[in-house]
PDB file as gemmi writes it, atoms N, CA and C in Angstrom:
CRYST1    1.000    1.000    1.000  90.00  90.00  90.00 P 1                      
ATOM      1  N   MET A   1     -19.496 -12.321-127.324  1.00  0.00           N  
ATOM      2  CA  MET A   1     -18.635 -13.559-127.067  1.00  0.00           C  
ATOM      3  C   MET A   1     -17.312 -12.735-127.784  1.00  0.00           C  
ATOM      4  N   ASN A   2     -16.552 -13.662-127.883  1.00  0.00           N  
ATOM      5  CA  ASN A   2     -14.968 -13.061-129.008  1.00  0.00           C  
ATOM      6  C   ASN A   2     -14.439 -14.439-129.735  1.00  0.00           C  
ATOM      7  N   PRO A   3     -15.011 -14.457-130.447  1.00  0.00           N  
ATOM      8  CA  PRO A   3     -14.438 -15.580-131.963  1.00  0.00           C  
ATOM      9  C   PRO A   3     -12.815 -16.298-131.706  1.00  0.00           C  
ATOM     10  N   GLU A   4     -12.575 -17.637-131.610  1.00  0.00           N  
ATOM     11  CA  GLU A   4     -11.611 -17.462-130.825  1.00  0.00           C  
ATOM     12  C   GLU A   4     -11.123 -17.610-132.960  1.00  0.00           C  
ATOM     13  N   GLN A   5     -10.094 -16.960-132.859  1.00  0.00           N  
ATOM     14  CA  GLN A   5      -8.623 -16.683-134.019  1.00  0.00           C  
ATOM     15  C   GLN A   5      -8.668 -18.531-134.393  1.00  0.00           C  
ATOM     16  N   ILE A   6      -9.127 -18.894-135.435  1.00  0.00           N  
ATOM     17  CA  ILE A   6      -8.350 -20.334-136.013  1.00  0.00           C  
ATOM     18  C   ILE A   6      -7.182 -20.047-136.803  1.00  0.00           C  
ATOM     19  N   ASN A   7      -5.848 -20.130-135.708  1.00  0.00           N  
ATOM     20  CA  ASN A   7      -4.598 -20.354-137.141  1.00  0.00           C  
ATOM     21  C   ASN A   7      -2.960 -21.063-136.075  1.00  0.00           C  
ATOM     22  N   ALA A   8      -2.227 -21.174-136.550  1.00  0.00           N  
ATOM     23  CA  ALA A   8      -1.550 -22.203-136.319  1.00  0.00           C  
ATOM     24  C   ALA A   8      -1.531 -22.928-134.692  1.00  0.00           C  
ATOM     25  N   GLU A   9      -1.738 -21.266-133.455  1.00  0.00           N  
ATOM     26  CA  GLU A   9      -1.330 -21.849-132.302  1.00  0.00           C  
ATOM     27  C   GLU A   9      -2.747 -22.046-132.170  1.00  0.00           C  
ATOM     28  N   PHE A  10      -3.522 -21.978-132.409  1.00  0.00           N  
ATOM     29  CA  PHE A  10      -5.144 -23.187-131.847  1.00  0.00           C  
ATOM     30  C   PHE A  10      -4.629 -24.351-132.039  1.00  0.00           C  
ATOM     31  N   PHE A  11      -3.935 -25.349-133.284  1.00  0.00           N  
ATOM     32  CA  PHE A  11      -3.961 -26.134-133.112  1.00  0.00           C  
ATOM     33  C   PHE A  11      -3.062 -26.961-132.300  1.00  0.00           C  
ATOM     34  N   TYR A  12      -2.418 -25.798-132.527  1.00  0.00           N  
ATOM     35  CA  TYR A  12      -1.051 -26.693-130.977  1.00  0.00           C  
ATOM     36  C   TYR A  12      -1.742 -26.576-129.632  1.00  0.00           C  
ATOM     37  N   ARG A  13      -2.510 -25.387-129.426  1.00  0.00           N  
ATOM     38  CA  ARG A  13      -3.115 -25.504-128.185  1.00  0.00           C  
ATOM     39  C   ARG A  13      -3.883 -26.366-128.124  1.00  0.00           C  
ATOM     40  N   LYS A  14      -4.695 -26.874-129.074  1.00  0.00           N  
ATOM     41  CA  LYS A  14      -6.124 -28.024-128.592  1.00  0.00           C  
ATOM     42  C   LYS A  14      -5.558 -29.359-128.920  1.00  0.00           C  
ATOM     43  N   ILE A  15      -4.341 -29.883-129.409  1.00  0.00           N  
ATOM     44  CA  ILE A  15      -3.341 -30.957-129.908  1.00  0.00           C  
ATOM     45  C   ILE A  15      -2.898 -30.406-128.203  1.00  0.00           C  
ATOM     46  N   GLU A  16      -2.406 -29.700-127.279  1.00  0.00           N  
ATOM     47  CA  GLU A  16      -2.036 -30.077-126.003  1.00  0.00           C  
ATOM     48  C   GLU A  16      -2.347 -29.924-125.450  1.00  0.00           C  
ATOM     49  N   ALA A  17      -4.093 -29.274-125.528  1.00  0.00           N  
ATOM     50  CA  ALA A  17      -5.244 -29.669-124.033  1.00  0.00           C  
ATOM     51  C   ALA A  17      -5.677 -31.916-124.578  1.00  0.00           C  
ATOM     52  N   CYS A  18      -6.025 -32.277-125.296  1.00  0.00           N  
ATOM     53  CA  CYS A  18      -5.844 -33.346-125.794  1.00  0.00           C  
ATOM     54  C   CYS A  18      -5.060 -34.213-125.764  1.00  0.00           C  
ATOM     55  N   TRP A  19      -3.878 -34.123-125.361  1.00  0.00           N  
ATOM     56  CA  TRP A  19      -2.829 -34.493-125.032  1.00  0.00           C  
ATOM     57  C   TRP A  19      -2.422 -34.497-123.498  1.00  0.00           C  
ATOM     58  N   GLN A  20      -2.805 -33.972-122.421  1.00  0.00           N  
ATOM     59  CA  GLN A  20      -2.837 -33.683-121.344  1.00  0.00           C  
ATOM     60  C   GLN A  20      -4.112 -33.770-120.631  1.00  0.00           C  
ATOM     61  N   TYR A  21      -5.316 -33.851-121.495  1.00  0.00           N  
ATOM     62  CA  TYR A  21      -6.455 -34.506-120.441  1.00  0.00           C  
ATOM     63  C   TYR A  21      -6.106 -36.717-120.648  1.00  0.00           C  
ATOM     64  N   ARG A  22      -5.673 -36.914-122.295  1.00  0.00           N  
ATOM     65  CA  ARG A  22      -5.431 -38.361-122.884  1.00  0.00           C  
ATOM     66  C   ARG A  22      -4.948 -39.053-121.340  1.00  0.00           C  
ATOM     67  N   GLN A  23      -3.680 -38.062-120.931  1.00  0.00           N  
ATOM     68  CA  GLN A  23      -2.416 -37.788-120.008  1.00  0.00           C  
ATOM     69  C   GLN A  23      -3.304 -38.688-118.157  1.00  0.00           C  
ATOM     70  N   LYS A  24      -4.265 -37.512-118.149  1.00  0.00           N  
ATOM     71  CA  LYS A  24      -5.230 -37.534-117.101  1.00  0.00           C  
ATOM     72  C   LYS A  24      -6.018 -38.985-117.132  1.00  0.00           C  
ATOM     73  N   LEU A  25      -6.401 -39.334-118.154  1.00  0.00           N  
ATOM     74  CA  LEU A  25      -6.656 -41.575-118.424  1.00  0.00           C  
ATOM     75  C   LEU A  25      -5.950 -41.765-118.150  1.00  0.00           C  
ATOM     76  N   GLY A  26      -4.585 -41.243-118.633  1.00  0.00           N  
ATOM     77  CA  GLY A  26      -3.703 -42.764-118.346  1.00  0.00           C  
ATOM     78  C   GLY A  26      -3.139 -43.284-118.956  1.00  0.00           C  
ATOM     79  N   TYR A  27      -3.693 -42.767-120.488  1.00  0.00           N  
ATOM     80  CA  TYR A  27      -3.109 -42.602-121.586  1.00  0.00           C  
ATOM     81  C   TYR A  27      -1.787 -42.278-121.455  1.00  0.00           C  
ATOM     82  N   VAL A  28      -0.701 -43.149-121.861  1.00  0.00           N  
ATOM     83  CA  VAL A  28       0.992 -42.008-122.258  1.00  0.00           C  
ATOM     84  C   VAL A  28       1.509 -42.922-123.542  1.00  0.00           C  
ATOM     85  N   GLU A  29       0.854 -43.479-124.216  1.00  0.00           N  
ATOM     86  CA  GLU A  29       1.783 -44.949-125.325  1.00  0.00           C  
ATOM     87  C   GLU A  29       0.879 -44.919-125.849  1.00  0.00           C  
ATOM     88  N   ASN A  30      -0.265 -45.777-126.288  1.00  0.00           N  
ATOM     89  CA  ASN A  30      -1.536 -45.956-127.776  1.00  0.00           C  
ATOM     90  C   ASN A  30      -2.481 -44.723-126.535  1.00  0.00           C  
ATOM     91  N   CYS A  31      -2.473 -44.128-127.990  1.00  0.00           N  
ATOM     92  CA  CYS A  31      -3.897 -43.849-128.004  1.00  0.00           C  
ATOM     93  C   CYS A  31      -4.827 -42.841-129.225  1.00  0.00           C  
ATOM     94  N   ARG A  32      -5.958 -42.955-129.092  1.00  0.00           N  
ATOM     95  CA  ARG A  32      -6.104 -41.831-129.245  1.00  0.00           C  
ATOM     96  C   ARG A  32      -6.034 -40.254-129.260  1.00  0.00           C  
ATOM     97  N   LEU A  33      -5.529 -39.492-129.400  1.00  0.00           N  
ATOM     98  CA  LEU A  33      -5.195 -38.602-129.142  1.00  0.00           C  
ATOM     99  C   LEU A  33      -6.537 -37.510-129.440  1.00  0.00           C  
ATOM    100  N   VAL A  34      -6.833 -37.218-130.867  1.00  0.00           N  
ATOM    101  CA  VAL A  34      -8.086 -36.303-131.587  1.00  0.00           C  
ATOM    102  C   VAL A  34      -8.915 -37.184-131.836  1.00  0.00           C  
ATOM    103  N   PHE A  35     -10.242 -37.040-131.071  1.00  0.00           N  
ATOM    104  CA  PHE A  35     -11.053 -38.258-131.432  1.00  0.00           C  
ATOM    105  C   PHE A  35     -12.352 -36.922-132.292  1.00  0.00           C  
ATOM    106  N   GLY A  36     -11.881 -35.350-133.227  1.00  0.00           N  
ATOM    107  CA  GLY A  36     -12.351 -34.953-134.535  1.00  0.00           C  
ATOM    108  C   GLY A  36     -13.329 -33.706-133.524  1.00  0.00           C  
ATOM    109  N   GLU A  37     -14.837 -34.043-133.463  1.00  0.00           N  
ATOM    110  CA  GLU A  37     -15.947 -33.468-133.225  1.00  0.00           C  
ATOM    111  C   GLU A  37     -15.714 -33.530-131.854  1.00  0.00           C  
ATOM    112  N   ALA A  38     -15.457 -34.281-130.673  1.00  0.00           N  
ATOM    113  CA  ALA A  38     -15.645 -34.553-129.780  1.00  0.00           C  
ATOM    114  C   ALA A  38     -14.325 -33.946-129.021  1.00  0.00           C  
ATOM    115  N   ASP A  39     -13.608 -33.445-129.938  1.00  0.00           N  
ATOM    116  CA  ASP A  39     -12.269 -32.672-129.398  1.00  0.00           C  
ATOM    117  C   ASP A  39     -11.914 -30.965-129.687  1.00  0.00           C  
ATOM    118  N   GLY A  40     -13.167 -30.723-129.982  1.00  0.00           N  
ATOM    119  CA  GLY A  40     -13.686 -29.628-130.549  1.00  0.00           C  
ATOM    120  C   GLY A  40     -12.381 -28.978-132.550  1.00  0.00           C  
ATOM    121  N   LEU A  41     -12.187 -29.884-132.965  1.00  0.00           N  
ATOM    122  CA  LEU A  41     -11.774 -30.746-134.182  1.00  0.00           C  
ATOM    123  C   LEU A  41     -11.992 -31.470-135.132  1.00  0.00           C  
ATOM    124  N   PRO A  42     -13.449 -30.629-135.438  1.00  0.00           N  
ATOM    125  CA  PRO A  42     -14.344 -31.549-136.771  1.00  0.00           C  
ATOM    126  C   PRO A  42     -13.380 -31.753-137.442  1.00  0.00           C  
ATOM    127  N   SER A  43     -13.393 -33.249-137.904  1.00  0.00           N  
ATOM    128  CA  SER A  43     -12.760 -34.230-139.230  1.00  0.00           C  
ATOM    129  C   SER A  43     -12.166 -34.260-139.082  1.00  0.00           C  
ATOM    130  N   LEU A  44     -11.151 -34.269-137.636  1.00  0.00           N  
ATOM    131  CA  LEU A  44      -9.180 -34.472-137.723  1.00  0.00           C  
ATOM    132  C   LEU A  44      -9.773 -35.241-136.618  1.00  0.00           C  
ATOM    133  N   ILE A  45      -9.090 -36.438-136.492  1.00  0.00           N  
ATOM    134  CA  ILE A  45      -8.199 -38.039-136.329  1.00  0.00           C  
ATOM    135  C   ILE A  45      -6.799 -38.176-136.047  1.00  0.00           C  
ATOM    136  N   ILE A  46      -6.004 -37.943-135.129  1.00  0.00           N  
ATOM    137  CA  ILE A  46      -5.043 -38.199-134.675  1.00  0.00           C  
ATOM    138  C   ILE A  46      -4.908 -39.766-133.493  1.00  0.00           C  
ATOM    139  N   ASP A  47      -4.481 -40.694-134.046  1.00  0.00           N  
ATOM    140  CA  ASP A  47      -4.202 -41.550-133.099  1.00  0.00           C  
ATOM    141  C   ASP A  47      -2.501 -41.209-133.107  1.00  0.00           C  
ATOM    142  N   LYS A  48      -2.186 -41.880-132.034  1.00  0.00           N  
ATOM    143  CA  LYS A  48      -0.691 -42.021-131.073  1.00  0.00           C  
ATOM    144  C   LYS A  48       0.245 -43.895-130.956  1.00  0.00           C  
ATOM    145  N   PHE A  49       1.282 -44.305-131.603  1.00  0.00           N  
ATOM    146  CA  PHE A  49       1.228 -45.148-131.255  1.00  0.00           C  
ATOM    147  C   PHE A  49       3.279 -45.340-130.561  1.00  0.00           C  
ATOM    148  N   ASN A  50       3.437 -44.542-129.307  1.00  0.00           N  
ATOM    149  CA  ASN A  50       4.179 -44.538-128.794  1.00  0.00           C  
ATOM    150  C   ASN A  50       4.655 -43.604-129.670  1.00  0.00           C  
ATOM    151  N   ASP A  51       6.086 -43.335-130.677  1.00  0.00           N  
ATOM    152  CA  ASP A  51       6.765 -42.407-130.845  1.00  0.00           C  
ATOM    153  C   ASP A  51       6.287 -41.771-132.591  1.00  0.00           C  
ATOM    154  N   TYR A  52       4.759 -42.940-132.854  1.00  0.00           N  
ATOM    155  CA  TYR A  52       4.426 -42.647-134.272  1.00  0.00           C  
ATOM    156  C   TYR A  52       3.258 -41.599-133.981  1.00  0.00           C  
ATOM    157  N   PHE A  53       3.056 -41.049-135.813  1.00  0.00           N  
ATOM    158  CA  PHE A  53       1.198 -40.424-135.003  1.00  0.00           C  
ATOM    159  C   PHE A  53       0.806 -40.909-136.182  1.00  0.00           C  
ATOM    160  N   VAL A  54      -0.754 -40.460-136.651  1.00  0.00           N  
ATOM    161  CA  VAL A  54      -1.487 -41.899-138.128  1.00  0.00           C  
ATOM    162  C   VAL A  54      -2.227 -40.741-138.009  1.00  0.00           C  
ATOM    163  N   LEU A  55      -2.944 -39.212-139.069  1.00  0.00           N  
ATOM    164  CA  LEU A  55      -3.204 -38.582-138.927  1.00  0.00           C  
ATOM    165  C   LEU A  55      -4.269 -38.331-139.789  1.00  0.00           C  
ATOM    166  N   GLN A  56      -5.856 -38.175-140.320  1.00  0.00           N  
ATOM    167  CA  GLN A  56      -6.391 -38.062-140.783  1.00  0.00           C  
ATOM    168  C   GLN A  56      -7.080 -37.022-140.916  1.00  0.00           C  
ATOM    169  N   THR A  57      -7.545 -36.222-142.450  1.00  0.00           N  
ATOM    170  CA  THR A  57      -7.778 -35.089-142.395  1.00  0.00           C  
ATOM    171  C   THR A  57      -9.004 -34.914-143.043  1.00  0.00           C  
ATOM    172  N   MET A  58     -10.062 -35.057-142.860  1.00  0.00           N  
ATOM    173  CA  MET A  58     -11.616 -35.681-143.488  1.00  0.00           C  
ATOM    174  C   MET A  58     -12.728 -34.553-144.246  1.00  0.00           C  
ATOM    175  N   SER A  59     -11.760 -33.117-144.440  1.00  0.00           N  
ATOM    176  CA  SER A  59     -12.416 -32.296-145.038  1.00  0.00           C  
ATOM    177  C   SER A  59     -11.453 -31.678-145.764  1.00  0.00           C  
ATOM    178  N   LEU A  60     -12.440 -30.491-146.888  1.00  0.00           N  
ATOM    179  CA  LEU A  60     -11.768 -29.400-146.692  1.00  0.00           C  
ATOM    180  C   LEU A  60     -10.529 -28.614-145.913  1.00  0.00           C  
ATOM    181  N   GLY A  61     -11.605 -27.913-145.475  1.00  0.00           N  
ATOM    182  CA  GLY A  61     -11.277 -27.291-144.306  1.00  0.00           C  
ATOM    183  C   GLY A  61     -10.570 -28.072-143.430  1.00  0.00           C  
ATOM    184  N   MET A  62     -10.158 -29.236-142.452  1.00  0.00           N  
ATOM    185  CA  MET A  62      -9.634 -29.115-141.968  1.00  0.00           C  
ATOM    186  C   MET A  62      -8.302 -29.451-142.698  1.00  0.00           C  
ATOM    187  N   ASP A  63      -8.188 -30.413-144.095  1.00  0.00           N  
ATOM    188  CA  ASP A  63      -6.864 -30.491-144.587  1.00  0.00           C  
ATOM    189  C   ASP A  63      -6.017 -29.038-144.968  1.00  0.00           C  
ATOM    190  N   LEU A  64      -6.961 -27.804-144.926  1.00  0.00           N  
ATOM    191  CA  LEU A  64      -6.279 -26.884-145.557  1.00  0.00           C  
ATOM    192  C   LEU A  64      -4.764 -26.406-143.986  1.00  0.00           C  
ATOM    193  N   TRP A  65      -5.069 -27.070-142.636  1.00  0.00           N  
ATOM    194  CA  TRP A  65      -4.645 -26.942-141.888  1.00  0.00           C  
ATOM    195  C   TRP A  65      -3.475 -27.771-141.304  1.00  0.00           C  
ATOM    196  N   LYS A  66      -3.410 -28.963-142.303  1.00  0.00           N  
ATOM    197  CA  LYS A  66      -2.551 -29.485-142.105  1.00  0.00           C  
ATOM    198  C   LYS A  66      -1.177 -29.584-142.094  1.00  0.00           C  
ATOM    199  N   ASP A  67      -0.639 -28.279-142.370  1.00  0.00           N  
ATOM    200  CA  ASP A  67       1.212 -28.122-142.203  1.00  0.00           C  
ATOM    201  C   ASP A  67       1.039 -27.347-140.842  1.00  0.00           C  
ATOM    202  N   ALA A  68       0.071 -26.259-140.551  1.00  0.00           N  
ATOM    203  CA  ALA A  68      -0.011 -26.129-138.452  1.00  0.00           C  
ATOM    204  C   ALA A  68      -0.090 -27.642-137.637  1.00  0.00           C  
ATOM    205  N   ILE A  69      -1.115 -28.987-138.320  1.00  0.00           N  
ATOM    206  CA  ILE A  69      -1.410 -29.382-137.545  1.00  0.00           C  
ATOM    207  C   ILE A  69       0.125 -30.017-137.090  1.00  0.00           C  
ATOM    208  N   VAL A  70       0.671 -30.432-138.270  1.00  0.00           N  
ATOM    209  CA  VAL A  70       1.906 -31.275-137.998  1.00  0.00           C  
ATOM    210  C   VAL A  70       2.664 -30.776-136.989  1.00  0.00           C  
ATOM    211  N   ASP A  71       3.169 -29.540-137.463  1.00  0.00           N  
ATOM    212  CA  ASP A  71       4.137 -27.677-137.249  1.00  0.00           C  
ATOM    213  C   ASP A  71       3.561 -28.648-135.573  1.00  0.00           C  
ATOM    214  N   ALA A  72       2.654 -28.857-135.038  1.00  0.00           N  
ATOM    215  CA  ALA A  72       2.396 -28.508-133.368  1.00  0.00           C  
ATOM    216  C   ALA A  72       2.648 -30.008-133.192  1.00  0.00           C  
ATOM    217  N   LEU A  73       1.863 -31.218-134.171  1.00  0.00           N  
ATOM    218  CA  LEU A  73       2.477 -32.715-133.332  1.00  0.00           C  
ATOM    219  C   LEU A  73       3.892 -32.753-132.982  1.00  0.00           C  
ATOM    220  N   ASN A  74       4.815 -32.060-134.539  1.00  0.00           N  
ATOM    221  CA  ASN A  74       5.719 -32.403-133.932  1.00  0.00           C  
ATOM    222  C   ASN A  74       6.807 -31.307-132.850  1.00  0.00           C  
ATOM    223  N   LYS A  75       6.336 -30.158-132.873  1.00  0.00           N  
ATOM    224  CA  LYS A  75       6.631 -29.178-131.107  1.00  0.00           C  
ATOM    225  C   LYS A  75       5.931 -30.193-129.949  1.00  0.00           C  
ATOM    226  N   ILE A  76       4.582 -30.706-129.506  1.00  0.00           N  
ATOM    227  CA  ILE A  76       4.593 -30.947-128.495  1.00  0.00           C  
ATOM    228  C   ILE A  76       5.472 -32.497-128.374  1.00  0.00           C  
ATOM    229  N   PHE A  77       5.682 -33.039-129.429  1.00  0.00           N  
ATOM    230  CA  PHE A  77       5.985 -34.860-129.136  1.00  0.00           C  
ATOM    231  C   PHE A  77       7.110 -34.537-130.103  1.00  0.00           C  
ATOM    232  N   LYS A  78       8.060 -34.377-130.915  1.00  0.00           N  
ATOM    233  CA  LYS A  78       8.380 -34.053-131.508  1.00  0.00           C  
ATOM    234  C   LYS A  78       8.499 -36.145-131.749  1.00  0.00           C  
ATOM    235  N   PRO A  79       7.566 -36.524-132.586  1.00  0.00           N  
ATOM    236  CA  PRO A  79       8.179 -37.695-132.907  1.00  0.00           C  
ATOM    237  C   PRO A  79       8.683 -38.180-133.442  1.00  0.00           C  
ATOM    238  N   LYS A  80       8.917 -40.001-133.958  1.00  0.00           N  
ATOM    239  CA  LYS A  80       9.707 -40.417-134.988  1.00  0.00           C  
ATOM    240  C   LYS A  80       9.304 -40.337-136.365  1.00  0.00           C  
ATOM    241  N   GLY A  81       7.588 -40.313-136.489  1.00  0.00           N  
ATOM    242  CA  GLY A  81       6.778 -40.088-137.608  1.00  0.00           C  
ATOM    243  C   GLY A  81       5.890 -39.791-137.552  1.00  0.00           C  
ATOM    244  N   ILE A  82       4.907 -39.200-139.260  1.00  0.00           N  
ATOM    245  CA  ILE A  82       3.748 -38.941-138.734  1.00  0.00           C  
ATOM    246  C   ILE A  82       3.581 -39.261-140.408  1.00  0.00           C  
ATOM    247  N   TYR A  83       2.510 -40.535-140.470  1.00  0.00           N  
ATOM    248  CA  TYR A  83       1.608 -41.134-141.233  1.00  0.00           C  
ATOM    249  C   TYR A  83       0.438 -40.612-141.556  1.00  0.00           C  
ATOM    250  N   GLU A  84       0.457 -39.765-142.823  1.00  0.00           N  
ATOM    251  CA  GLU A  84      -0.967 -39.827-143.575  1.00  0.00           C  
ATOM    252  C   GLU A  84      -1.568 -41.048-143.810  1.00  0.00           C  
ATOM    253  N   ARG A  85      -3.229 -40.749-143.279  1.00  0.00           N  
ATOM    254  CA  ARG A  85      -3.488 -42.005-143.984  1.00  0.00           C  
ATOM    255  C   ARG A  85      -5.279 -40.922-143.876  1.00  0.00           C  
ATOM    256  N   ASN A  86      -5.184 -40.338-145.301  1.00  0.00           N  
ATOM    257  CA  ASN A  86      -5.527 -39.903-146.304  1.00  0.00           C  
ATOM    258  C   ASN A  86      -6.871 -40.610-147.193  1.00  0.00           C  
ATOM    259  N   ASP A  87      -6.980 -41.711-146.811  1.00  0.00           N  
ATOM    260  CA  ASP A  87      -7.854 -42.507-148.039  1.00  0.00           C  
ATOM    261  C   ASP A  87      -9.273 -43.356-147.508  1.00  0.00           C  
ATOM    262  N   VAL A  88      -9.815 -43.023-147.289  1.00  0.00           N  
ATOM    263  CA  VAL A  88     -11.146 -43.018-146.598  1.00  0.00           C  
ATOM    264  C   VAL A  88     -11.920 -41.721-148.163  1.00  0.00           C  
ATOM    265  N   PRO A  89     -12.860 -42.800-148.557  1.00  0.00           N  
ATOM    266  CA  PRO A  89     -13.520 -42.351-150.097  1.00  0.00           C  
ATOM    267  C   PRO A  89     -14.739 -40.421-149.425  1.00  0.00           C  
ATOM    268  N   VAL A  90     -14.775 -40.145-148.276  1.00  0.00           N  
ATOM    269  CA  VAL A  90     -15.629 -38.792-147.851  1.00  0.00           C  
ATOM    270  C   VAL A  90     -15.054 -37.497-148.471  1.00  0.00           C  
ATOM    271  N   ARG A  91     -13.328 -37.749-148.309  1.00  0.00           N  
ATOM    272  CA  ARG A  91     -12.799 -37.167-148.564  1.00  0.00           C  
ATOM    273  C   ARG A  91     -13.152 -36.136-149.808  1.00  0.00           C  
ATOM    274  N   GLU A  92     -13.358 -37.283-151.786  1.00  0.00           N  
ATOM    275  CA  GLU A  92     -14.242 -37.213-152.016  1.00  0.00           C  
ATOM    276  C   GLU A  92     -14.880 -36.142-152.619  1.00  0.00           C  
ATOM    277  N   LEU A  93     -16.115 -36.221-151.733  1.00  0.00           N  
ATOM    278  CA  LEU A  93     -17.190 -35.674-151.732  1.00  0.00           C  
ATOM    279  C   LEU A  93     -16.885 -33.846-151.452  1.00  0.00           C  
ATOM    280  N   GLU A  94     -15.609 -33.934-150.720  1.00  0.00           N  
ATOM    281  CA  GLU A  94     -14.513 -32.352-150.007  1.00  0.00           C  
ATOM    282  C   GLU A  94     -13.434 -31.994-151.541  1.00  0.00           C  
ATOM    283  N   GLY A  95     -13.911 -32.843-152.443  1.00  0.00           N  
ATOM    284  CA  GLY A  95     -12.633 -32.840-153.894  1.00  0.00           C  
ATOM    285  C   GLY A  95     -11.567 -32.783-153.102  1.00  0.00           C  
ATOM    286  N   LEU A  96     -10.990 -33.656-152.440  1.00  0.00           N  
ATOM    287  CA  LEU A  96     -10.178 -34.397-151.516  1.00  0.00           C  
ATOM    288  C   LEU A  96      -9.178 -35.353-152.670  1.00  0.00           C  
ATOM    289  N   GLU A  97      -8.104 -35.278-153.001  1.00  0.00           N  
ATOM    290  CA  GLU A  97      -7.668 -36.748-153.890  1.00  0.00           C  
ATOM    291  C   GLU A  97      -7.357 -38.158-152.169  1.00  0.00           C  
ATOM    292  N   GLN A  98      -7.834 -38.709-151.886  1.00  0.00           N  
ATOM    293  CA  GLN A  98      -7.007 -40.216-151.351  1.00  0.00           C  
ATOM    294  C   GLN A  98      -5.438 -40.474-151.295  1.00  0.00           C  
ATOM    295  N   LYS A  99      -5.174 -40.716-149.990  1.00  0.00           N  
ATOM    296  CA  LYS A  99      -3.593 -40.975-149.538  1.00  0.00           C  
ATOM    297  C   LYS A  99      -2.967 -41.299-148.572  1.00  0.00           C  
ATOM    298  N   LYS A 100      -1.894 -41.661-149.198  1.00  0.00           N  
ATOM    299  CA  LYS A 100      -1.315 -42.248-147.761  1.00  0.00           C  
ATOM    300  C   LYS A 100      -0.057 -42.169-148.069  1.00  0.00           C  
ATOM    301  N   ASP A 101       0.332 -41.942-146.465  1.00  0.00           N  
ATOM    302  CA  ASP A 101       2.152 -41.123-147.215  1.00  0.00           C  
ATOM    303  C   ASP A 101       2.892 -40.580-145.948  1.00  0.00           C  
ATOM    304  N   PHE A 102       4.083 -41.134-144.910  1.00  0.00           N  
ATOM    305  CA  PHE A 102       4.446 -40.833-144.121  1.00  0.00           C  
ATOM    306  C   PHE A 102       4.747 -38.922-144.316  1.00  0.00           C  
TER     307      PHE A 102                                                      
END                                                                             
C-alpha cells in the first residue's frame, strides 16, 4: 500500500472531487462543498454560496494547510470572496484562536 502524500496537490484533488460529486447531485450554486470526515478531509468544512465560500478548519492539522486549501478554492472556482469562520470553541482545544475574517 502506498500512503497518499499530503501536499497542496492533495487538497486540490480532494476539493475538485468534492465539487464534481456535488455537481452530479445537482448542487451548482449553494451547497456544503466539503463535509469534513465524510469527504476524507477531517475537521474541514467549506460552504459554497454562489461565488463566495465560507471555510472552517477545526483542528491544528487542517489549519496548517489553510493556505493550500484557499489556493485550491481560488484555482477551481476563482471566487469573489472566501470568509474564514473559525469562531468555534473546539479550536481552543487544539491551541488555536477563534477568528472570523475574509
